[in-house]
mmCIF file as gemmi writes it, N, C-alpha and C atoms, coordinates in Angstrom:
data_model
loop_
_atom_site.group_PDB
_atom_site.id
_atom_site.type_symbol
_atom_site.label_atom_id
_atom_site.label_alt_id
_atom_site.label_comp_id
_atom_site.label_asym_id
_atom_site.label_entity_id
_atom_site.label_seq_id
_atom_site.pdbx_PDB_ins_code
_atom_site.Cartn_x
_atom_site.Cartn_y
_atom_site.Cartn_z
_atom_site.occupancy
_atom_site.B_iso_or_equiv
_atom_site.pdbx_formal_charge
_atom_site.auth_seq_id
_atom_site.auth_asym_id
_atom_site.pdbx_PDB_model_num
ATOM 1 N N . MET Axp A 1 ? 9.124 -2.256 1.839 1 0 ? 1 A 1
ATOM 2 C CA . MET Axp A 1 ? 8.83 -1.413 0.71 1 0 ? 1 A 1
ATOM 3 C C . MET Axp A 1 ? 8.19 -2.25 -0.393 1 0 ? 1 A 1
ATOM 4 N N . LYS Axp A 2 ? 7.091 -1.777 -0.921 1 0 ? 2 A 1
ATOM 5 C CA . LYS Axp A 2 ? 6.461 -2.435 -2.053 1 0 ? 2 A 1
ATOM 6 C C . LYS Axp A 2 ? 7.397 -2.362 -3.252 1 0 ? 2 A 1
ATOM 7 N N . LYS Axp A 3 ? 7.427 -3.406 -4.055 1 0 ? 3 A 1
ATOM 8 C CA . LYS Axp A 3 ? 8.279 -3.433 -5.247 1 0 ? 3 A 1
ATOM 9 C C . LYS Axp A 3 ? 7.725 -2.446 -6.277 1 0 ? 3 A 1
ATOM 10 N N . LEU Axp A 4 ? 8.384 -1.302 -6.401 1 0 ? 4 A 1
ATOM 11 C CA . LEU Axp A 4 ? 7.928 -0.254 -7.321 1 0 ? 4 A 1
ATOM 12 C C . LEU Axp A 4 ? 8.6 -0.347 -8.681 1 0 ? 4 A 1
ATOM 13 N N . PHE Axp A 5 ? 9.804 -0.897 -8.712 1 0 ? 5 A 1
ATOM 14 C CA . PHE Axp A 5 ? 10.605 -0.9 -9.929 1 0 ? 5 A 1
ATOM 15 C C . PHE Axp A 5 ? 11.047 -2.331 -10.233 1 0 ? 5 A 1
ATOM 16 N N . ASN Axp A 6 ? 10.344 -3.011 -11.104 1 0 ? 6 A 1
ATOM 17 C CA . ASN Axp A 6 ? 10.684 -4.396 -11.424 1 0 ? 6 A 1
ATOM 18 C C . ASN Axp A 6 ? 11.979 -4.516 -12.203 1 0 ? 6 A 1
ATOM 19 N N . GLU Axp A 7 ? 12.448 -3.421 -12.767 1 0 ? 7 A 1
ATOM 20 C CA . GLU Axp A 7 ? 13.705 -3.4 -13.501 1 0 ? 7 A 1
ATOM 21 C C . GLU Axp A 7 ? 14.328 -2.016 -13.353 1 0 ? 7 A 1
ATOM 22 N N . MET Axp A 8 ? 15.479 -1.83 -13.948 1 0 ? 8 A 1
ATOM 23 C CA . MET Axp A 8 ? 16.181 -0.553 -13.853 1 0 ? 8 A 1
ATOM 24 C C . MET Axp A 8 ? 15.461 0.528 -14.655 1 0 ? 8 A 1
ATOM 25 N N . TYR Axp A 9 ? 15.314 1.679 -14.027 1 0 ? 9 A 1
ATOM 26 C CA . TYR Axp A 9 ? 14.794 2.864 -14.691 1 0 ? 9 A 1
ATOM 27 C C . TYR Axp A 9 ? 15.866 3.936 -14.653 1 0 ? 9 A 1
ATOM 28 N N . GLY Axp A 10 ? 15.908 4.726 -15.69 1 0 ? 10 A 1
ATOM 29 C CA . GLY Axp A 10 ? 16.77 5.892 -15.705 1 0 ? 10 A 1
ATOM 30 C C . GLY Axp A 10 ? 15.961 7.096 -15.266 1 0 ? 10 A 1
ATOM 31 N N . LEU Axp A 11 ? 16.616 8.012 -14.597 1 0 ? 11 A 1
ATOM 32 C CA . LEU Axp A 11 ? 15.968 9.239 -14.142 1 0 ? 11 A 1
ATOM 33 C C . LEU Axp A 11 ? 16.845 10.416 -14.53 1 0 ? 11 A 1
ATOM 34 N N . VAL Axp A 12 ? 16.264 11.36 -15.237 1 0 ? 12 A 1
ATOM 35 C CA . VAL Axp A 12 ? 16.965 12.579 -15.622 1 0 ? 12 A 1
ATOM 36 C C . VAL Axp A 12 ? 16.342 13.716 -14.839 1 0 ? 12 A 1
ATOM 37 N N . ILE Axp A 13 ? 17.158 14.385 -14.013 1 0 ? 13 A 1
ATOM 38 C CA . ILE Axp A 13 ? 16.631 15.527 -13.254 1 0 ? 13 A 1
ATOM 39 C C . ILE Axp A 13 ? 17.365 16.798 -13.669 1 0 ? 13 A 1
ATOM 40 N N . ASN Axp A 14 ? 16.719 17.917 -13.435 1 0 ? 14 A 1
ATOM 41 C CA . ASN Axp A 14 ? 17.298 19.223 -13.733 1 0 ? 14 A 1
ATOM 42 C C . ASN Axp A 14 ? 18.145 19.693 -12.563 1 0 ? 14 A 1
ATOM 43 N N . ASP Axp A 15 ? 19.037 20.621 -12.848 1 0 ? 15 A 1
ATOM 44 C CA . ASP Axp A 15 ? 19.779 21.269 -11.763 1 0 ? 15 A 1
ATOM 45 C C . ASP Axp A 15 ? 18.783 21.842 -10.769 1 0 ? 15 A 1
ATOM 46 N N . GLY Axp A 16 ? 19.06 21.665 -9.498 1 0 ? 16 A 1
ATOM 47 C CA . GLY Axp A 16 ? 18.196 22.182 -8.443 1 0 ? 16 A 1
ATOM 48 C C . GLY Axp A 16 ? 17.144 21.203 -7.958 1 0 ? 16 A 1
ATOM 49 N N . GLU Axp A 17 ? 17.031 20.024 -8.571 1 0 ? 17 A 1
ATOM 50 C CA . GLU Axp A 17 ? 16.026 19.043 -8.156 1 0 ? 17 A 1
ATOM 51 C C . GLU Axp A 17 ? 16.572 17.981 -7.201 1 0 ? 17 A 1
ATOM 52 N N . LYS Axp A 18 ? 17.871 18.046 -6.91 1 0 ? 18 A 1
ATOM 53 C CA . LYS Axp A 18 ? 18.482 16.998 -6.088 1 0 ? 18 A 1
ATOM 54 C C . LYS Axp A 18 ? 17.85 16.931 -4.695 1 0 ? 18 A 1
ATOM 55 N N . SER Axp A 19 ? 17.578 18.048 -4.106 1 0 ? 19 A 1
ATOM 56 C CA . SER Axp A 19 ? 16.96 18.063 -2.771 1 0 ? 19 A 1
ATOM 57 C C . SER Axp A 19 ? 15.554 17.458 -2.819 1 0 ? 19 A 1
ATOM 58 N N . ALA Axp A 20 ? 14.797 17.796 -3.847 1 0 ? 20 A 1
ATOM 59 C CA . ALA Axp A 20 ? 13.454 17.234 -3.998 1 0 ? 20 A 1
ATOM 60 C C . ALA Axp A 20 ? 13.523 15.728 -4.217 1 0 ? 20 A 1
ATOM 61 N N . LEU Axp A 21 ? 14.542 15.272 -4.959 1 0 ? 21 A 1
ATOM 62 C CA . LEU Axp A 21 ? 14.723 13.838 -5.172 1 0 ? 21 A 1
ATOM 63 C C . LEU Axp A 21 ? 15.032 13.143 -3.851 1 0 ? 21 A 1
ATOM 64 N N . HIS Axp A 22 ? 15.888 13.735 -3.051 1 0 ? 22 A 1
ATOM 65 C CA . HIS Axp A 22 ? 16.209 13.162 -1.743 1 0 ? 22 A 1
ATOM 66 C C . HIS Axp A 22 ? 14.948 13.054 -0.886 1 0 ? 22 A 1
ATOM 67 N N . ASN Axp A 23 ? 14.157 14.112 -0.865 1 0 ? 23 A 1
ATOM 68 C CA . ASN Axp A 23 ? 12.921 14.107 -0.084 1 0 ? 23 A 1
ATOM 69 C C . ASN Axp A 23 ? 11.974 13.009 -0.552 1 0 ? 23 A 1
ATOM 70 N N . LEU Axp A 24 ? 11.901 12.801 -1.857 1 0 ? 24 A 1
ATOM 71 C CA . LEU Axp A 24 ? 11.046 11.757 -2.408 1 0 ? 24 A 1
ATOM 72 C C . LEU Axp A 24 ? 11.534 10.37 -1.992 1 0 ? 24 A 1
ATOM 73 N N . CYS Axp A 25 ? 12.84 10.179 -2.007 1 0 ? 25 A 1
ATOM 74 C CA . CYS Axp A 25 ? 13.411 8.893 -1.576 1 0 ? 25 A 1
ATOM 75 C C . CYS Axp A 25 ? 13.071 8.61 -0.117 1 0 ? 25 A 1
ATOM 76 N N . VAL Axp A 26 ? 13.172 9.612 0.705 1 0 ? 26 A 1
ATOM 77 C CA . VAL Axp A 26 ? 12.837 9.453 2.127 1 0 ? 26 A 1
ATOM 78 C C . VAL Axp A 26 ? 11.342 9.166 2.28 1 0 ? 26 A 1
ATOM 79 N N . LYS Axp A 27 ? 10.524 9.92 1.58 1 0 ? 27 A 1
ATOM 80 C CA . LYS Axp A 27 ? 9.06 9.775 1.671 1 0 ? 27 A 1
ATOM 81 C C . LYS Axp A 27 ? 8.608 8.364 1.305 1 0 ? 27 A 1
ATOM 82 N N . TYR Axp A 28 ? 9.202 7.792 0.26 1 0 ? 28 A 1
ATOM 83 C CA . TYR Axp A 28 ? 8.77 6.482 -0.229 1 0 ? 28 A 1
ATOM 84 C C . TYR Axp A 28 ? 9.728 5.348 0.149 1 0 ? 28 A 1
ATOM 85 N N . ASN Axp A 29 ? 10.624 5.601 1.095 1 0 ? 29 A 1
ATOM 86 C CA . ASN Axp A 29 ? 11.556 4.585 1.591 1 0 ? 29 A 1
ATOM 87 C C . ASN Axp A 29 ? 12.368 3.924 0.484 1 0 ? 29 A 1
ATOM 88 N N . ILE Axp A 30 ? 12.834 4.727 -0.464 1 0 ? 30 A 1
ATOM 89 C CA . ILE Axp A 30 ? 13.698 4.226 -1.525 1 0 ? 30 A 1
ATOM 90 C C . ILE Axp A 30 ? 15.126 4.215 -0.973 1 0 ? 30 A 1
ATOM 91 N N . PRO Axp A 31 ? 15.775 3.066 -0.959 1 0 ? 31 A 1
ATOM 92 C CA . PRO Axp A 31 ? 17.14 3.006 -0.418 1 0 ? 31 A 1
ATOM 93 C C . PRO Axp A 31 ? 18.084 3.941 -1.182 1 0 ? 31 A 1
ATOM 94 N N . ILE Axp A 32 ? 18.903 4.648 -0.446 1 0 ? 32 A 1
ATOM 95 C CA . ILE Axp A 32 ? 19.887 5.557 -1.03 1 0 ? 32 A 1
ATOM 96 C C . ILE Axp A 32 ? 21.242 4.875 -0.923 1 0 ? 32 A 1
ATOM 97 N N . THR Axp A 33 ? 21.746 4.431 -2.067 1 0 ? 33 A 1
ATOM 98 C CA . THR Axp A 33 ? 22.974 3.655 -2.109 1 0 ? 33 A 1
ATOM 99 C C . THR Axp A 33 ? 24.176 4.446 -1.603 1 0 ? 33 A 1
ATOM 100 N N . TYR Axp A 34 ? 24.3 5.683 -2.034 1 0 ? 34 A 1
ATOM 101 C CA . TYR Axp A 34 ? 25.411 6.551 -1.634 1 0 ? 34 A 1
ATOM 102 C C . TYR Axp A 34 ? 24.849 7.865 -1.102 1 0 ? 34 A 1
ATOM 103 N N . PRO Axp A 35 ? 24.567 7.949 0.197 1 0 ? 35 A 1
ATOM 104 C CA . PRO Axp A 35 ? 23.958 9.157 0.762 1 0 ? 35 A 1
ATOM 105 C C . PRO Axp A 35 ? 24.779 10.421 0.53 1 0 ? 35 A 1
ATOM 106 N N . GLU Axp A 36 ? 26.097 10.278 0.379 1 0 ? 36 A 1
ATOM 107 C CA . GLU Axp A 36 ? 26.938 11.464 0.187 1 0 ? 36 A 1
ATOM 108 C C . GLU Axp A 36 ? 26.624 12.18 -1.122 1 0 ? 36 A 1
ATOM 109 N N . LEU Axp A 37 ? 25.982 11.516 -2.071 1 0 ? 37 A 1
ATOM 110 C CA . LEU Axp A 37 ? 25.595 12.178 -3.316 1 0 ? 37 A 1
ATOM 111 C C . LEU Axp A 37 ? 24.604 13.307 -3.066 1 0 ? 37 A 1
ATOM 112 N N . PHE Axp A 38 ? 23.848 13.193 -1.991 1 0 ? 38 A 1
ATOM 113 C CA . PHE Axp A 38 ? 22.852 14.206 -1.674 1 0 ? 38 A 1
ATOM 114 C C . PHE Axp A 38 ? 23.389 15.305 -0.755 1 0 ? 38 A 1
ATOM 115 N N . SER Axp A 39 ? 24.575 15.109 -0.209 1 0 ? 39 A 1
ATOM 116 C CA . SER Axp A 39 ? 25.094 16.101 0.734 1 0 ? 39 A 1
ATOM 117 C C . SER Axp A 39 ? 26.17 17 0.134 1 0 ? 39 A 1
ATOM 118 N N . ASP Axp A 40 ? 26.61 16.701 -1.093 1 0 ? 40 A 1
ATOM 119 C CA . ASP Axp A 40 ? 27.606 17.583 -1.704 1 0 ? 40 A 1
ATOM 120 C C . ASP Axp A 40 ? 26.914 18.621 -2.589 1 0 ? 40 A 1
ATOM 121 N N . SER Axp A 41 ? 27.688 19.531 -3.135 1 0 ? 41 A 1
ATOM 122 C CA . SER Axp A 41 ? 27.096 20.624 -3.915 1 0 ? 41 A 1
ATOM 123 C C . SER Axp A 41 ? 27.064 20.341 -5.421 1 0 ? 41 A 1
ATOM 124 N N . THR Axp A 42 ? 27.471 19.164 -5.835 1 0 ? 42 A 1
ATOM 125 C CA . THR Axp A 42 ? 27.471 18.828 -7.252 1 0 ? 42 A 1
ATOM 126 C C . THR Axp A 42 ? 26.06 18.506 -7.721 1 0 ? 42 A 1
ATOM 127 N N . GLU Axp A 43 ? 25.715 19.024 -8.895 1 0 ? 43 A 1
ATOM 128 C CA . GLU Axp A 43 ? 24.415 18.719 -9.49 1 0 ? 43 A 1
ATOM 129 C C . GLU Axp A 43 ? 24.575 17.493 -10.376 1 0 ? 43 A 1
ATOM 130 N N . TYR Axp A 44 ? 23.978 16.392 -9.973 1 0 ? 44 A 1
ATOM 131 C CA . TYR Axp A 44 ? 24.005 15.164 -10.749 1 0 ? 44 A 1
ATOM 132 C C . TYR Axp A 44 ? 22.675 15.065 -11.497 1 0 ? 44 A 1
ATOM 133 N N . ASN Axp A 45 ? 22.739 14.794 -12.778 1 0 ? 45 A 1
ATOM 134 C CA . ASN Axp A 45 ? 21.511 14.795 -13.567 1 0 ? 45 A 1
ATOM 135 C C . ASN Axp A 45 ? 21.037 13.406 -13.988 1 0 ? 45 A 1
ATOM 136 N N . LEU Axp A 46 ? 21.921 12.429 -14.047 1 0 ? 46 A 1
ATOM 137 C CA . LEU Axp A 46 ? 21.552 11.091 -14.503 1 0 ? 46 A 1
ATOM 138 C C . LEU Axp A 46 ? 21.596 10.1 -13.35 1 0 ? 46 A 1
ATOM 139 N N . TRP Axp A 47 ? 20.457 9.519 -13.063 1 0 ? 47 A 1
ATOM 140 C CA . TRP Axp A 47 ? 20.317 8.59 -11.951 1 0 ? 47 A 1
ATOM 141 C C . TRP Axp A 47 ? 19.735 7.278 -12.45 1 0 ? 47 A 1
ATOM 142 N N . GLY Axp A 48 ? 19.985 6.234 -11.717 1 0 ? 48 A 1
ATOM 143 C CA . GLY Axp A 48 ? 19.358 4.942 -11.949 1 0 ? 48 A 1
ATOM 144 C C . GLY Axp A 48 ? 18.585 4.562 -10.705 1 0 ? 48 A 1
ATOM 145 N N . ILE Axp A 49 ? 17.441 3.95 -10.89 1 0 ? 49 A 1
ATOM 146 C CA . ILE Axp A 49 ? 16.615 3.567 -9.75 1 0 ? 49 A 1
ATOM 147 C C . ILE Axp A 49 ? 15.972 2.213 -10.028 1 0 ? 49 A 1
ATOM 148 N N . ASN Axp A 50 ? 16.033 1.36 -9.014 1 0 ? 50 A 1
ATOM 149 C CA . ASN Axp A 50 ? 15.336 0.073 -9.057 1 0 ? 50 A 1
ATOM 150 C C . ASN Axp A 50 ? 14.976 -0.303 -7.628 1 0 ? 50 A 1
ATOM 151 N N . ASN Axp A 51 ? 14.547 -1.53 -7.419 1 0 ? 51 A 1
ATOM 152 C CA . ASN Axp A 51 ? 14.126 -1.934 -6.075 1 0 ? 51 A 1
ATOM 153 C C . ASN Axp A 51 ? 15.269 -1.982 -5.074 1 0 ? 51 A 1
ATOM 154 N N . ASP Axp A 52 ? 16.513 -2.009 -5.559 1 0 ? 52 A 1
ATOM 155 C CA . ASP Axp A 52 ? 17.663 -2.01 -4.659 1 0 ? 52 A 1
ATOM 156 C C . ASP Axp A 52 ? 18.024 -0.615 -4.181 1 0 ? 52 A 1
ATOM 157 N N . GLY Axp A 53 ? 17.545 0.413 -4.868 1 0 ? 53 A 1
ATOM 158 C CA . GLY Axp A 53 ? 17.836 1.773 -4.45 1 0 ? 53 A 1
ATOM 159 C C . GLY Axp A 53 ? 18.077 2.713 -5.611 1 0 ? 53 A 1
ATOM 160 N N . ILE Axp A 54 ? 18.676 3.848 -5.283 1 0 ? 54 A 1
ATOM 161 C CA . ILE Axp A 54 ? 18.933 4.894 -6.255 1 0 ? 54 A 1
ATOM 162 C C . ILE Axp A 54 ? 20.416 5.256 -6.218 1 0 ? 54 A 1
ATOM 163 N N . GLY Axp A 55 ? 20.963 5.547 -7.376 1 0 ? 55 A 1
ATOM 164 C CA . GLY Axp A 55 ? 22.36 5.942 -7.479 1 0 ? 55 A 1
ATOM 165 C C . GLY Axp A 55 ? 22.601 6.573 -8.841 1 0 ? 55 A 1
ATOM 166 N N . LEU Axp A 56 ? 23.824 6.949 -9.093 1 0 ? 56 A 1
ATOM 167 C CA . LEU Axp A 56 ? 24.151 7.599 -10.353 1 0 ? 56 A 1
ATOM 168 C C . LEU Axp A 56 ? 24.212 6.589 -11.494 1 0 ? 56 A 1
ATOM 169 N N . LEU Axp A 57 ? 23.896 7.074 -12.67 1 0 ? 57 A 1
ATOM 170 C CA . LEU Axp A 57 ? 23.932 6.262 -13.875 1 0 ? 57 A 1
ATOM 171 C C . LEU Axp A 57 ? 24.65 7.067 -14.948 1 0 ? 57 A 1
ATOM 172 N N . GLY Axp A 58 ? 25.554 6.46 -15.658 1 0 ? 58 A 1
ATOM 173 C CA . GLY Axp A 58 ? 26.309 7.153 -16.693 1 0 ? 58 A 1
ATOM 174 C C . GLY Axp A 58 ? 25.537 7.279 -17.996 1 0 ? 58 A 1
ATOM 175 N N . THR Axp A 59 ? 26.052 8.106 -18.886 1 0 ? 59 A 1
ATOM 176 C CA . THR Axp A 59 ? 25.39 8.328 -20.164 1 0 ? 59 A 1
ATOM 177 C C . THR Axp A 59 ? 25.337 7.057 -21.012 1 0 ? 59 A 1
ATOM 178 N N . PHE Axp A 60 ? 26.372 6.234 -20.947 1 0 ? 60 A 1
ATOM 179 C CA . PHE Axp A 60 ? 26.38 4.997 -21.721 1 0 ? 60 A 1
ATOM 180 C C . PHE Axp A 60 ? 25.216 4.102 -21.305 1 0 ? 60 A 1
ATOM 181 N N . MET Axp A 61 ? 25.059 3.892 -20.007 1 0 ? 61 A 1
ATOM 182 C CA . MET Axp A 61 ? 23.974 3.038 -19.52 1 0 ? 61 A 1
ATOM 183 C C . MET Axp A 61 ? 22.609 3.664 -19.789 1 0 ? 61 A 1
ATOM 184 N N . MET Axp A 62 ? 22.521 4.979 -19.653 1 0 ? 62 A 1
ATOM 185 C CA . MET Axp A 62 ? 21.248 5.657 -19.91 1 0 ? 62 A 1
ATOM 186 C C . MET Axp A 62 ? 20.833 5.45 -21.372 1 0 ? 62 A 1
ATOM 187 N N . ASN Axp A 63 ? 21.798 5.5 -22.281 1 0 ? 63 A 1
ATOM 188 C CA . ASN Axp A 63 ? 21.493 5.306 -23.7 1 0 ? 63 A 1
ATOM 189 C C . ASN Axp A 63 ? 21.09 3.872 -24.024 1 0 ? 63 A 1
ATOM 190 N N . LYS Axp A 64 ? 21.441 2.922 -23.171 1 0 ? 64 A 1
ATOM 191 C CA . LYS Axp A 64 ? 21.084 1.525 -23.391 1 0 ? 64 A 1
ATOM 192 C C . LYS Axp A 64 ? 19.69 1.177 -22.872 1 0 ? 64 A 1
ATOM 193 N N . LEU Axp A 65 ? 19.111 2.05 -22.053 1 0 ? 65 A 1
ATOM 194 C CA . LEU Axp A 65 ? 17.773 1.792 -21.523 1 0 ? 65 A 1
ATOM 195 C C . LEU Axp A 65 ? 16.72 2.081 -22.582 1 0 ? 65 A 1
ATOM 196 N N . PRO Axp A 66 ? 15.653 1.276 -22.608 1 0 ? 66 A 1
ATOM 197 C CA . PRO Axp A 66 ? 14.549 1.596 -23.508 1 0 ? 66 A 1
ATOM 198 C C . PRO Axp A 66 ? 13.944 2.953 -23.129 1 0 ? 66 A 1
ATOM 199 N N . LYS Axp A 67 ? 13.464 3.666 -24.103 1 0 ? 67 A 1
ATOM 200 C CA . LYS Axp A 67 ? 12.917 5.019 -23.867 1 0 ? 67 A 1
ATOM 201 C C . LYS Axp A 67 ? 11.768 5.015 -22.858 1 0 ? 67 A 1
ATOM 202 N N . ASP Axp A 68 ? 11.016 3.91 -22.791 1 0 ? 68 A 1
ATOM 203 C CA . ASP Axp A 68 ? 9.908 3.859 -21.834 1 0 ? 68 A 1
ATOM 204 C C . ASP Axp A 68 ? 10.379 3.551 -20.412 1 0 ? 68 A 1
ATOM 205 N N . LYS Axp A 69 ? 11.684 3.39 -20.228 1 0 ? 69 A 1
ATOM 206 C CA . LYS Axp A 69 ? 12.258 3.164 -18.894 1 0 ? 69 A 1
ATOM 207 C C . LYS Axp A 69 ? 13.041 4.38 -18.41 1 0 ? 69 A 1
ATOM 208 N N . ILE Axp A 70 ? 12.796 5.531 -19.033 1 0 ? 70 A 1
ATOM 209 C CA . ILE Axp A 70 ? 13.453 6.768 -18.62 1 0 ? 70 A 1
ATOM 210 C C . ILE Axp A 70 ? 12.397 7.733 -18.118 1 0 ? 70 A 1
ATOM 211 N N . ILE Axp A 71 ? 12.613 8.212 -16.917 1 0 ? 71 A 1
ATOM 212 C CA . ILE Axp A 71 ? 11.701 9.153 -16.259 1 0 ? 71 A 1
ATOM 213 C C . ILE Axp A 71 ? 12.366 10.52 -16.263 1 0 ? 71 A 1
ATOM 214 N N . HIS Axp A 72 ? 11.583 11.536 -16.575 1 0 ? 72 A 1
ATOM 215 C CA . HIS Axp A 72 ? 12.123 12.894 -16.663 1 0 ? 72 A 1
ATOM 216 C C . HIS Axp A 72 ? 11.584 13.751 -15.522 1 0 ? 72 A 1
ATOM 217 N N . GLY Axp A 73 ? 12.428 14.005 -14.544 1 0 ? 73 A 1
ATOM 218 C CA . GLY Axp A 73 ? 12.089 14.915 -13.461 1 0 ? 73 A 1
ATOM 219 C C . GLY Axp A 73 ? 11.494 14.238 -12.24 1 0 ? 73 A 1
ATOM 220 N N . VAL Axp A 74 ? 11.607 14.936 -11.136 1 0 ? 74 A 1
ATOM 221 C CA . VAL Axp A 74 ? 11.13 14.424 -9.847 1 0 ? 74 A 1
ATOM 222 C C . VAL Axp A 74 ? 9.609 14.308 -9.832 1 0 ? 74 A 1
ATOM 223 N N . LYS Axp A 75 ? 8.919 15.252 -10.464 1 0 ? 75 A 1
ATOM 224 C CA . LYS Axp A 75 ? 7.445 15.19 -10.483 1 0 ? 75 A 1
ATOM 225 C C . LYS Axp A 75 ? 6.955 13.96 -11.236 1 0 ? 75 A 1
ATOM 226 N N . GLU Axp A 76 ? 7.585 13.669 -12.374 1 0 ? 76 A 1
ATOM 227 C CA . GLU Axp A 76 ? 7.2 12.478 -13.128 1 0 ? 76 A 1
ATOM 228 C C . GLU Axp A 76 ? 7.511 11.216 -12.34 1 0 ? 76 A 1
ATOM 229 N N . LEU Axp A 77 ? 8.637 11.215 -11.616 1 0 ? 77 A 1
ATOM 230 C CA . LEU Axp A 77 ? 8.975 10.069 -10.775 1 0 ? 77 A 1
ATOM 231 C C . LEU Axp A 77 ? 7.919 9.86 -9.704 1 0 ? 77 A 1
ATOM 232 N N . GLU Axp A 78 ? 7.495 10.918 -9.073 1 0 ? 78 A 1
ATOM 233 C CA . GLU Axp A 78 ? 6.475 10.768 -8.028 1 0 ? 78 A 1
ATOM 234 C C . GLU Axp A 78 ? 5.16 10.263 -8.611 1 0 ? 78 A 1
ATOM 235 N N . LEU Axp A 79 ? 4.788 10.735 -9.782 1 0 ? 79 A 1
ATOM 236 C CA . LEU Axp A 79 ? 3.567 10.228 -10.425 1 0 ? 79 A 1
ATOM 237 C C . LEU Axp A 79 ? 3.692 8.733 -10.716 1 0 ? 79 A 1
ATOM 238 N N . TYR Axp A 80 ? 4.861 8.316 -11.17 1 0 ? 80 A 1
ATOM 239 C CA . TYR Axp A 80 ? 5.092 6.898 -11.421 1 0 ? 80 A 1
ATOM 240 C C . TYR Axp A 80 ? 4.957 6.096 -10.123 1 0 ? 80 A 1
ATOM 241 N N . ILE Axp A 81 ? 5.611 6.568 -9.078 1 0 ? 81 A 1
ATOM 242 C CA . ILE Axp A 81 ? 5.556 5.851 -7.782 1 0 ? 81 A 1
ATOM 243 C C . ILE Axp A 81 ? 4.121 5.773 -7.268 1 0 ? 81 A 1
ATOM 244 N N . GLN Axp A 82 ? 3.407 6.857 -7.349 1 0 ? 82 A 1
ATOM 245 C CA . GLN Axp A 82 ? 2.019 6.862 -6.887 1 0 ? 82 A 1
ATOM 246 C C . GLN Axp A 82 ? 1.156 5.886 -7.679 1 0 ? 82 A 1
ATOM 247 N N . SER Axp A 83 ? 1.41 5.77 -8.978 1 0 ? 83 A 1
ATOM 248 C CA . SER Axp A 83 ? 0.623 4.844 -9.802 1 0 ? 83 A 1
ATOM 249 C C . SER Axp A 83 ? 0.906 3.385 -9.426 1 0 ? 83 A 1
ATOM 250 N N . LYS Axp A 84 ? 2.151 3.097 -8.998 1 0 ? 84 A 1
ATOM 251 C CA . LYS Axp A 84 ? 2.514 1.74 -8.618 1 0 ? 84 A 1
ATOM 252 C C . LYS Axp A 84 ? 2.148 1.409 -7.173 1 0 ? 84 A 1
ATOM 253 N N . ALA Axp A 85 ? 2.091 2.429 -6.332 1 0 ? 85 A 1
ATOM 254 C CA . ALA Axp A 85 ? 1.838 2.222 -4.911 1 0 ? 85 A 1
ATOM 255 C C . ALA Axp A 85 ? 0.36 1.911 -4.647 1 0 ? 85 A 1
ATOM 256 N N . ASN Axp A 86 ? -0.491 2.272 -5.558 1 0 ? 86 A 1
ATOM 257 C CA . ASN Axp A 86 ? -1.94 2.067 -5.354 1 0 ? 86 A 1
ATOM 258 C C . ASN Axp A 86 ? -2.412 0.732 -5.842 1 0 ? 86 A 1
């Protein structure tokens, strides 16, 4: 996998985007740290993503990230990945 995330990024997704996020991880070979997060019915909105993979991120850590390291939504994440993959 090409190094897409040189540091930690926060990801905020809306309810109902978890399946699309999973599909994006599979499409771009992003390691899924805890696969069970995608198989339960809970809507998780705050995620962290870096070159090691994707997982949940709490509000405290999200607030500590610089604003330019927060991605809003699966579509914005895919645009970011596409810009780095080229």
